[in-house]
Backbone as numpy.savetxt, mean C-alpha at the origin, in Angstrom:
# Nx Ny Nz CAx CAy CAz Cx Cy Cz
-23.72 -1.89 10.94 -22.94 -0.77 10.56 -23.34 -0.07 9.25
-23.39 1.17 9.20 -24.07 1.74 7.97 -22.77 1.64 7.00
-22.97 1.89 5.67 -22.04 2.03 4.65 -21.24 3.25 4.98
-21.96 4.37 5.21 -21.05 5.52 5.55 -19.98 5.40 6.73
-20.63 4.75 7.70 -19.35 4.59 8.76 -18.40 3.47 8.43
-18.57 2.70 7.44 -17.72 1.73 7.01 -16.52 2.44 6.10
-17.18 3.44 5.27 -16.14 4.34 4.60 -15.41 5.07 5.52
-15.80 5.75 6.57 -14.95 6.49 7.52 -13.94 5.44 8.35
-14.65 4.42 8.48 -13.49 3.58 9.28 -12.58 3.04 8.46
-12.88 2.73 7.20 -11.72 2.16 6.13 -10.75 3.17 5.93
-11.12 4.65 5.88 -10.28 5.52 5.63 -9.27 5.74 6.72
-9.83 5.74 8.06 -9.28 6.09 9.20 -8.32 4.91 9.42
-8.68 3.78 9.38 -7.82 2.47 9.74 -6.19 2.49 9.01
-6.25 3.00 7.64 -5.07 2.89 7.14 -4.13 3.96 7.66
-4.58 5.10 7.99 -3.80 5.98 8.72 -3.40 5.40 10.15
-4.42 5.36 10.99 -4.18 4.71 12.38 -3.07 3.64 12.50
-3.21 2.57 11.51 -2.16 1.50 11.63 -0.78 1.95 11.32
-0.70 2.75 10.49 0.90 3.54 10.15 1.19 4.17 11.36
0.52 4.89 12.07 0.69 5.67 13.17 1.38 4.71 14.34
0.46 3.64 14.53 0.58 2.66 15.62 2.03 1.91 15.23
2.30 1.72 13.87 3.56 1.17 13.84 4.85 1.93 13.78
4.62 3.36 13.65 5.66 4.36 13.84 5.97 4.38 15.30
4.90 4.15 16.18 4.96 4.13 17.56 6.16 2.83 18.20
6.12 2.29 17.31 7.13 1.09 17.70 8.64 1.61 17.97
8.79 2.78 17.53 10.05 3.28 17.78 10.50 3.38 19.36
9.27 3.59 20.17 9.60 3.79 21.64 9.67 2.39 22.41
9.44 1.38 21.48 9.62 0.18 22.31 11.04 -0.55 21.76
11.78 -0.10 20.94 12.95 -0.71 20.42 14.01 0.21 20.73
15.03 -0.36 21.38 16.21 0.45 21.62 17.08 0.72 20.51
17.17 -0.25 19.61 17.94 -0.16 18.35 16.90 -0.63 17.10
17.71 -0.35 15.95 16.89 -0.68 14.76 16.48 -2.28 14.79
15.46 -2.67 14.02 15.04 -3.92 14.27 16.09 -4.91 13.36
16.20 -6.10 13.88 17.18 -7.06 13.35 16.99 -7.39 11.90
17.98 -7.79 11.12 17.73 -8.01 9.71 16.65 -9.29 9.52
16.54 -10.15 10.31 15.63 -11.19 10.24 14.19 -10.65 10.30
13.93 -9.81 11.48 12.64 -9.39 11.70 12.27 -8.28 10.39
13.27 -7.54 9.99 12.97 -6.71 8.78 12.47 -7.69 7.60
13.09 -8.85 7.45 12.68 -9.48 6.33 11.28 -10.09 6.49
11.03 -10.44 7.76 9.64 -10.99 8.09 8.53 -9.88 7.77
8.71 -8.68 8.51 7.95 -7.66 8.35 7.58 -7.17 6.71
8.79 -6.93 6.16 8.56 -6.42 4.77 8.05 -7.58 3.84
8.42 -8.70 4.27 7.81 -9.91 3.30 6.33 -10.07 3.55
5.76 -9.99 4.75 4.56 -10.13 5.21 3.86 -8.83 4.53
4.14 -7.82 4.59 3.51 -6.55 3.88 3.38 -6.98 2.25
4.64 -7.29 1.69 4.66 -7.62 0.34 3.59 -8.60 -0.09
3.27 -9.73 0.71 2.34 -10.82 0.40 0.97 -10.24 0.62
0.76 -9.36 1.52 -0.62 -8.94 1.64 -0.86 -7.76 0.30
0.05 -7.06 -0.08 0.10 -6.32 -1.08 -0.40 -7.14 -2.45
0.38 -8.12 -2.68 0.23 -8.68 -3.89 -1.37 -9.57 -3.98
-1.64 -10.15 -2.60 -2.90 -10.61 -2.74 -4.06 -9.67 -2.91
-3.91 -8.48 -2.31 -4.93 -7.25 -2.24 -4.95 -6.90 -3.82
-3.90 -6.81 -4.65 -3.79 -6.52 -5.90 -4.52 -7.52 -6.87
-4.48 -8.68 -6.50 -5.12 -9.71 -7.32 -6.60 -9.98 -6.90
-6.91 -10.37 -5.56 -8.14 -10.58 -5.29 -9.07 -9.38 -5.28
-8.63 -8.28 -4.46 -9.35 -7.10 -4.33 -9.65 -6.02 -5.46
-8.61 -6.34 -6.61 -8.51 -5.25 -7.71 -8.62 -5.64 -9.00
-7.61 -6.83 -9.19 -7.65 -7.17 -10.55 -8.85 -8.20 -10.95
-9.23 -9.18 -10.00 -10.35 -10.11 -10.27 -11.59 -9.08 -10.36
-11.95 -8.17 -9.51 -13.05 -7.27 -9.78 -12.91 -6.46 -11.15
-11.69 -6.03 -11.43 -11.61 -5.27 -12.80 -12.06 -6.19 -14.06
-11.50 -7.26 -13.84 -11.86 -8.38 -15.16 -13.47 -8.64 -15.10
-13.94 -8.89 -13.88 -15.50 -9.03 -13.79 -16.22 -8.05 -14.29
-15.81 -6.65 -14.16 -16.47 -5.52 -14.61 -16.37 -5.14 -15.99
-15.57 -6.05 -16.54 -15.06 -5.71 -18.04 -15.99 -6.78 -19.11
-16.89 -7.30 -18.74 -17.67 -8.33 -19.41 -18.16 -7.87 -20.72
-18.29 -6.59 -20.78 -18.74 -5.91 -22.02 -17.88 -5.89 -23.01
-16.32 -6.13 -22.51 -15.57 -6.38 -23.72 -15.41 -7.63 -24.38
-16.32 -8.49 -23.78 -16.38 -9.86 -24.52 -14.81 -10.56 -24.44
-14.30 -10.79 -25.47 -13.13 -11.76 -25.55 -11.86 -10.73 -25.07
-12.14 -9.43 -25.17 -11.11 -8.49 -24.78 -11.17 -8.10 -23.32
-12.05 -8.79 -22.53 -12.30 -8.29 -21.22 -11.01 -8.08 -20.27
-9.78 -8.67 -20.86 -8.59 -8.56 -20.18 -7.73 -7.25 -20.34
-8.40 -6.54 -21.39 -7.59 -5.30 -21.60 -7.64 -4.16 -20.70
-8.92 -3.94 -19.96 -8.76 -2.86 -18.95 -7.82 -3.33 -17.77
-7.83 -4.49 -17.52 -6.96 -5.04 -16.34 -5.45 -5.07 -16.87
-5.13 -5.32 -17.91 -3.68 -5.41 -18.54 -3.29 -3.89 -18.63
-4.08 -3.07 -19.28 -3.90 -1.79 -19.70 -3.83 -1.10 -18.41
-4.55 -1.16 -17.40 -4.40 -0.45 -16.05 -3.14 -0.84 -15.18
-2.59 -2.05 -15.36 -1.47 -2.58 -14.86 -0.57 -1.75 -15.23
-0.23 -1.76 -16.73 0.85 -0.87 -17.29 0.83 0.62 -16.82
-0.30 1.21 -16.84 -0.64 2.55 -16.69 0.09 2.84 -15.21
-0.67 2.13 -14.42 -0.30 2.25 -12.86 1.21 2.09 -12.64
1.90 1.06 -13.09 3.38 0.95 -12.99 4.12 1.98 -13.64
3.70 2.57 -14.73 4.29 3.80 -15.34 4.04 4.98 -14.55
3.03 5.17 -13.93 2.69 6.35 -12.98 3.75 6.42 -11.82
3.95 5.03 -11.21 4.93 4.88 -10.27 6.44 5.13 -10.62
6.68 4.77 -11.92 8.08 5.13 -12.62 8.22 6.65 -12.59
7.15 7.27 -12.94 7.24 8.79 -13.03 7.54 9.45 -11.73
6.73 9.01 -10.89 6.89 9.60 -9.47 8.23 9.37 -8.94
8.54 8.10 -9.17 10.35 7.81 -8.68 11.15 8.52 -9.23
10.82 8.96 -10.47 11.68 9.83 -11.24 11.78 11.40 -10.97
10.61 11.67 -10.51 10.54 13.11 -9.92 10.83 13.30 -8.54
10.21 12.73 -7.57 10.27 12.86 -6.16 11.61 12.26 -5.67
12.49 13.15 -5.17 13.75 12.62 -4.56 13.46 11.75 -3.13
14.08 10.81 -3.33 13.86 9.63 -2.29 15.01 8.71 -2.03
15.14 7.96 -0.87 16.24 7.17 -0.58 15.75 5.93 -0.09
16.14 4.75 -0.68 16.00 3.44 -0.18 17.02 2.88 0.71
16.46 2.84 2.10 17.54 2.39 2.79 18.03 0.85 2.60
17.07 0.05 2.32 17.55 -1.28 1.94 18.48 -1.46 1.05
18.64 -0.65 -0.08 19.37 -0.86 -1.20 20.46 0.33 -1.14
20.24 1.20 -0.50 21.16 2.34 -0.41 21.07 3.30 -1.51
19.99 3.17 -2.31 19.98 3.59 -3.71 19.14 5.15 -3.54
19.61 6.01 -4.22 18.86 7.41 -4.15 18.37 7.71 -5.66
17.01 8.02 -5.71 16.26 8.13 -7.02 15.67 9.67 -6.90
14.92 10.10 -8.09 14.34 11.20 -8.15 15.28 12.42 -8.61
14.67 13.64 -8.82 15.31 14.98 -9.06 16.36 15.27 -8.01
17.44 15.80 -8.44 18.41 16.18 -7.41 17.82 17.36 -6.67
18.34 17.20 -5.44 17.85 18.12 -4.21 18.83 18.19 -3.03
18.65 19.18 -2.38 19.36 19.16 -1.15 18.94 18.85 0.07
17.71 17.81 -0.05 16.94 17.16 1.08 18.02 16.51 1.82
17.62 16.34 3.18 18.48 15.52 3.99 18.10 13.93 3.66
19.02 13.26 4.09 18.79 11.54 4.15 17.30 11.19 4.86
17.09 11.68 6.05 15.80 11.28 6.56 14.65 11.82 5.86
14.70 13.06 5.45 13.63 13.37 4.50 13.41 12.57 3.27
14.27 12.31 2.71 14.26 11.19 1.62 13.69 10.06 1.81
14.07 9.54 2.99 13.59 8.22 3.65 12.12 8.31 3.82
11.69 9.58 4.31 10.29 9.67 4.44 9.58 9.76 3.33
10.12 10.38 2.17 9.52 10.57 0.93 9.38 9.25 0.19
10.28 8.13 0.39 10.11 6.88 -0.16 8.93 6.25 0.37
8.76 6.28 1.63 7.67 5.50 2.21 6.42 6.31 1.74
6.49 7.62 1.74 5.22 8.16 1.22 4.69 7.74 -0.09
5.62 7.75 -0.92 5.45 7.05 -2.24 4.64 6.03 -2.39
5.18 5.01 -1.47 4.61 3.53 -1.20 3.24 3.66 -0.75
2.71 4.72 -0.07 1.46 4.89 0.33 0.41 5.22 -0.45
0.86 6.03 -1.73 -0.08 6.50 -2.62 -0.94 5.66 -3.32
-0.36 4.51 -3.82 -1.30 3.50 -4.48 -2.22 2.61 -3.50
-1.67 2.52 -2.25 -2.53 2.11 -1.25 -3.85 2.59 -0.81
-3.45 4.11 -0.82 -4.60 4.68 -0.59 -5.63 4.84 -1.79
-4.99 4.94 -2.90 -6.07 5.09 -4.11 -6.83 3.77 -4.28
-6.15 2.68 -3.79 -6.97 1.41 -3.88 -8.01 1.20 -2.96
-7.85 1.88 -1.63 -8.93 1.78 -0.89 -10.09 2.75 -1.33
-9.61 3.84 -1.79 -10.66 4.97 -2.25 -11.55 4.26 -3.71
-10.94 3.72 -4.59 -11.44 2.91 -5.76 -12.54 2.10 -5.28
-12.09 1.03 -4.14 -12.79 0.01 -3.83 -14.12 0.52 -3.07
-13.99 1.57 -2.26 -15.08 2.12 -1.47 -16.19 2.84 -2.65
-15.53 3.63 -3.54 -16.12 4.35 -4.66 -16.74 3.33 -5.48
-16.25 2.14 -5.70 -17.08 1.06 -6.44 -18.20 0.52 -5.86
-17.96 0.45 -4.36 -19.09 -0.10 -3.66 -20.24 1.02 -3.48
-19.75 2.18 -3.52 -20.99 3.14 -3.48 -21.77 3.04 -4.84
-21.03 2.79 -5.92 -21.99 2.76 -7.18 -22.87 1.46 -7.27
-22.24 0.38 -6.52 -23.13 -0.85 -6.44 -24.07 -0.66 -5.44
-23.86 -0.20 -4.24 -24.75 0.09 -3.39 -25.19 -0.88 -2.14
-24.53 -2.13 -2.57 -24.93 -3.06 -1.46 -23.99 -3.16 -0.33
-24.45 -3.51 0.65 -23.66 -3.73 1.96 -22.53 -4.82 1.81
-22.71 -5.86 0.89 -21.70 -6.86 0.52 -20.41 -6.13 0.05
-20.98 -5.30 -0.96 -19.67 -4.51 -1.63 -18.97 -3.67 -0.62
-19.64 -2.89 0.23 -18.91 -2.13 1.31 -18.11 -3.10 2.13
-18.60 -4.10 2.48 -17.78 -5.07 3.52 -16.48 -5.61 2.63
-16.72 -5.94 1.32 -15.59 -6.14 0.64 -14.39 -5.08 0.58
-14.82 -3.80 0.44 -14.17 -2.63 0.39 -13.35 -2.63 1.88
-14.13 -2.66 2.68 -13.70 -2.55 4.28 -12.50 -3.64 4.51
-12.78 -4.92 3.78 -11.82 -6.10 4.01 -10.40 -5.54 3.41
-10.62 -5.01 2.19 -9.23 -4.45 1.66 -8.75 -3.28 2.42
-9.27 -2.43 3.06 -8.93 -1.62 4.04 -8.04 -1.95 5.13
-8.93 -3.13 5.63 -8.22 -3.98 6.99 -6.97 -4.57 6.59
-6.73 -5.15 5.33 -5.68 -5.82 4.92 -4.55 -4.74 4.77
-5.06 -3.58 4.04 -4.00 -2.43 3.83 -3.42 -1.99 5.31
-4.43 -1.87 6.06 -4.10 -1.59 7.46 -3.15 -2.48 8.32
-3.29 -3.65 8.33 -2.46 -4.60 8.63 -0.98 -4.56 8.22
-0.94 -4.48 6.95 0.59 -4.27 6.33 1.14 -2.78 6.62
0.26 -1.82 6.83 0.75 -0.38 7.01 1.33 -0.38 8.45
1.10 -1.47 9.38 1.67 -1.45 10.65 3.21 -1.68 10.58
3.69 -2.59 9.95 5.18 -3.05 9.75 5.91 -1.90 8.92
5.16 -1.15 7.94 5.70 -0.17 7.20 5.79 1.11 7.88
4.86 1.46 8.85 5.27 2.71 9.81 6.48 2.37 10.68
6.48 1.17 11.13 7.88 0.84 12.00 9.10 0.90 10.97
8.88 0.49 9.85 10.14 0.42 8.95 10.66 1.91 8.59
9.76 2.87 8.73 10.16 4.46 8.64 10.63 4.99 9.97
9.87 4.67 11.12 10.28 5.33 12.48 11.51 4.72 12.99
12.07 3.66 12.76 12.97 2.91 13.38 14.39 3.49 12.62
14.50 3.31 11.47 15.70 3.86 11.01 16.10 5.48 11.50
14.78 6.00 11.15 14.76 7.46 11.67 15.25 7.80 12.75
15.09 6.89 13.83 15.48 7.46 15.14 17.03 7.64 15.11
17.66 6.69 14.52 19.17 6.62 14.52 19.78 7.82 13.71
19.20 8.05 12.66 19.41 9.43 11.68 19.06 10.43 12.40
17.92 10.74 13.19 17.76 11.98 13.74 18.19 12.22 15.17
18.51 11.09 15.68 18.78 11.27 17.26 17.73 11.56 18.14
16.57 11.40 17.74 15.13 11.69 18.42 14.14 10.67 18.17
13.47 10.13 19.15 12.50 9.08 18.93 11.17 9.88 18.43
10.96 10.99 19.23 9.87 11.82 19.04 9.72 12.33 17.57
10.96 12.76 16.89 10.90 13.06 15.59 10.85 11.91 14.51
11.45 10.77 14.94 11.18 9.73 13.93 9.94 9.19 14.17
9.15 9.31 15.22 7.77 8.96 15.36 6.76 9.81 14.41
7.21 11.14 14.54 6.24 11.99 13.76 6.71 11.79 12.22
7.69 11.42 11.76 7.95 11.18 10.29 7.37 9.98 9.94
7.22 9.01 10.85 6.51 7.58 10.50 5.11 7.85 10.34
4.64 8.49 11.48 3.19 8.80 11.36 2.58 9.79 10.23
3.40 10.84 9.87 2.93 11.64 8.71 3.23 11.01 7.32
3.90 9.86 7.19 4.12 9.28 6.06 2.79 8.52 5.67
2.03 8.32 6.63 0.69 7.83 6.30 -0.45 8.62 6.02
-0.16 9.86 6.35 -1.21 10.96 5.98 -1.68 10.90 4.57
-0.81 10.66 3.52 -1.26 10.66 2.34 -2.31 9.49 2.08
-2.01 8.37 2.89 -3.09 7.36 2.42 -4.40 7.79 2.39
-5.08 8.43 3.68 -6.47 8.77 3.54 -6.74 9.83 2.62
-5.87 10.83 2.16 -5.98 11.84 1.17 -6.20 11.27 -0.11
-5.31 10.31 -0.55 -5.34 9.35 -1.73 -6.70 8.62 -1.77
-7.23 8.04 -0.66 -8.37 7.26 -0.68 -9.66 8.26 -0.80
-9.75 9.55 -0.42 -10.56 10.34 -0.70 -10.64 10.75 -2.20
-9.42 11.01 -2.76 -9.27 11.43 -4.29 -9.65 10.25 -5.03
-9.44 8.90 -4.62 -9.79 7.67 -5.31 -11.23 7.38 -5.39
-12.01 7.72 -4.15 -13.30 7.61 -3.95 -13.98 8.54 -4.91
-13.73 9.66 -4.92 -14.61 10.74 -5.86 -14.26 10.49 -7.41
-13.13 9.96 -7.64 -12.80 9.66 -9.08 -13.77 8.46 -9.49
-13.73 7.36 -8.56 -14.52 6.29 -8.86 -16.07 6.53 -9.02
-16.47 7.61 -8.21 -18.10 7.81 -8.25 -18.23 8.67 -9.59
-17.27 9.51 -9.90 -17.65 10.39 -10.94 -17.38 9.93 -12.32
-16.42 9.15 -12.40 -16.36 8.31 -13.89 -16.50 6.87 -13.68
-17.61 6.39 -13.37 -17.96 5.17 -13.02 -17.50 4.08 -14.25
-17.58 4.51 -15.43 -17.31 3.71 -16.66 -15.87 3.38 -16.61
-15.03 4.09 -15.85 -13.52 3.82 -15.97 -13.26 2.91 -14.66
-14.13 2.37 -13.85 -13.80 1.53 -12.73 -12.81 0.41 -13.10
-13.00 -0.42 -14.02 -12.14 -1.34 -14.16 -10.60 -1.00 -14.49
-10.37 0.15 -15.16 -9.25 0.70 -15.26 -8.67 1.38 -14.09
-9.57 2.05 -13.13 -9.08 2.43 -12.05 -8.56 1.36 -11.01
-9.34 0.28 -11.05 -9.00 -0.77 -10.19 -7.49 -1.47 -10.43
-7.30 -1.53 -11.67 -6.15 -2.22 -12.21 -4.87 -1.21 -12.19
-5.41 -0.06 -12.41 -4.20 0.88 -12.21 -3.68 0.99 -10.70
-4.55 0.79 -9.53 -4.15 0.68 -8.30 -3.33 -0.47 -8.18
-3.69 -1.66 -8.73 -3.11 -2.97 -8.76 -1.54 -2.80 -9.27
-1.51 -2.26 -10.43 -0.40 -2.12 -11.15 0.70 -1.24 -10.41
0.17 -0.23 -9.67 1.14 0.60 -8.90 1.63 -0.08 -7.61
0.57 -0.85 -6.87 0.94 -1.69 -5.73 1.85 -2.70 -6.02
1.65 -3.46 -7.15 2.69 -4.45 -7.73 4.07 -3.81 -7.76
4.13 -2.87 -8.40 5.24 -2.16 -8.67 6.16 -1.85 -7.29
5.38 -1.37 -6.21 5.97 -0.98 -5.00 6.48 -2.27 -4.59
5.86 -3.35 -4.68 6.34 -4.67 -4.18 7.73 -5.13 -4.58
7.69 -5.08 -6.06 8.75 -5.52 -6.70 9.87 -4.74 -6.75
9.82 -3.13 -6.79 10.67 -2.39 -6.70 11.17 -2.18 -5.40
10.46 -2.16 -4.37 10.98 -1.70 -3.12 10.94 -2.64 -1.99
9.66 -3.23 -1.75 9.57 -4.17 -0.63 10.49 -5.31 -0.71
10.51 -6.04 -1.84 11.18 -7.22 -1.83 12.81 -6.98 -1.93
13.25 -5.94 -2.46 14.66 -5.56 -2.33 14.92 -5.37 -0.81
14.20 -4.31 -0.36 14.45 -3.94 0.95 14.43 -4.94 2.00
13.66 -5.93 1.78 13.39 -7.19 2.61 14.81 -8.12 2.72
15.74 -8.08 1.58 16.75 -8.86 1.53 16.50 -10.36 1.59
15.54 -10.83 0.78 15.19 -12.18 0.90 16.08 -13.10 0.47
17.03 -12.79 -0.12 18.23 -13.61 -0.50 19.07 -14.04 0.75
19.16 -13.25 1.70 19.81 -13.35 3.01 19.07 -14.16 3.90
17.84 -14.43 3.85 16.76 -15.08 4.89 15.59 -15.73 4.03
16.10 -16.53 2.84 15.01 -17.00 1.96 13.74 -17.59 2.62
13.98 -18.43 3.38 12.99 -19.22 4.21 11.99 -18.17 4.82
12.63 -17.42 5.73 11.88 -16.46 6.60 10.99 -15.55 5.64
11.51 -15.20 4.41 11.04 -14.13 3.38 9.90 -14.96 2.97
10.07 -16.12 2.42 9.25 -16.82 1.83 7.98 -17.16 2.40
8.25 -17.58 3.80 7.06 -17.86 4.74 6.18 -16.63 4.92
6.95 -15.39 5.13 6.15 -14.25 5.49 5.38 -13.93 4.37
5.95 -13.93 3.06 5.19 -13.45 1.93 4.00 -14.50 1.78
3.99 -15.64 1.87 2.85 -16.59 1.73 1.84 -16.57 3.01
2.21 -16.22 4.08 1.38 -15.90 5.27 0.62 -14.50 4.92
1.36 -13.55 4.48 0.57 -12.26 4.14 -0.49 -12.56 3.08
-0.02 -13.17 2.03 -0.71 -13.46 0.91 -2.26 -14.24 1.29
-1.96 -15.20 2.11 -2.90 -16.30 2.46 -3.97 -15.02 3.44
-3.41 -14.53 4.43 -4.32 -13.61 5.26 -5.26 -12.60 4.43
-4.59 -11.95 3.44 -5.35 -10.99 2.46 -6.24 -11.80 1.78
-5.83 -12.96 1.36 -6.98 -13.67 0.52 -8.21 -14.06 1.32
-8.01 -14.58 2.69 -8.95 -14.90 3.71 -9.81 -13.80 3.92
-9.22 -12.64 4.13 -9.99 -11.29 4.34 -10.90 -10.99 3.23
-10.42 -10.99 1.99 -11.16 -10.71 0.95 -12.39 -11.70 0.61
-12.14 -13.03 0.77 -13.21 -14.05 0.48 -14.24 -14.03 1.65
-13.89 -13.76 2.96 -14.71 -13.70 3.91 -15.54 -12.66 4.06
-15.08 -11.40 3.58 -15.86 -10.21 3.63 -16.46 -9.90 2.41
-15.74 -10.40 1.27 -16.33 -10.11 -0.10 -17.41 -11.06 -0.57
């Protein structure tokens, strides 16, 4: 497989997986059960935590050796900046968290389904950037091993996008009264990912010296999403064992993908 094909495949996978997850609305007559919701969101959270560590933070630190004793600075600084970026987005974009019933962002007259759609769209921005930064870094290195590692990250993100797509479309069906509209909402929530991936790719190739910061930025944004949204929405306190097992399984799966392909 050529390096260019791996880039195209990686960018396509993250959108296709969200679309397939959204299509689950046609298989369920009702919303998913609280237990299944815990399993799916916990699994997605575990993958994102592992991706942030293995695919983003560790490479960020490894690429900061010129900082000598201060090699942790780009990783630590990027995490803070990435989290701050997500705080800003949350303050600006009006959205609704179904799991907690909380509304955030600027006041608007948008409907609840639209705000739910925007909430998941916000989630997808750091994931798309992470994939773009990974492939941009691989392009700078030029080796097939680097591209395989980036593809591994894209596969991991795609796997967790499946339950996220379902998490958008299934609640939407009851809100909108139409499975077709719910599917479209779920699918379109994933469009931002390949767009963000393309932006991330060109940023990484244009400002190569900032790669450690870019990688940790994406990690910080992803960790923010896990702690701020996925874990509360999963209601882990109600099903602690299921949630714990799901997070661990997702973490291990992403770790295996990263090590096997990277």
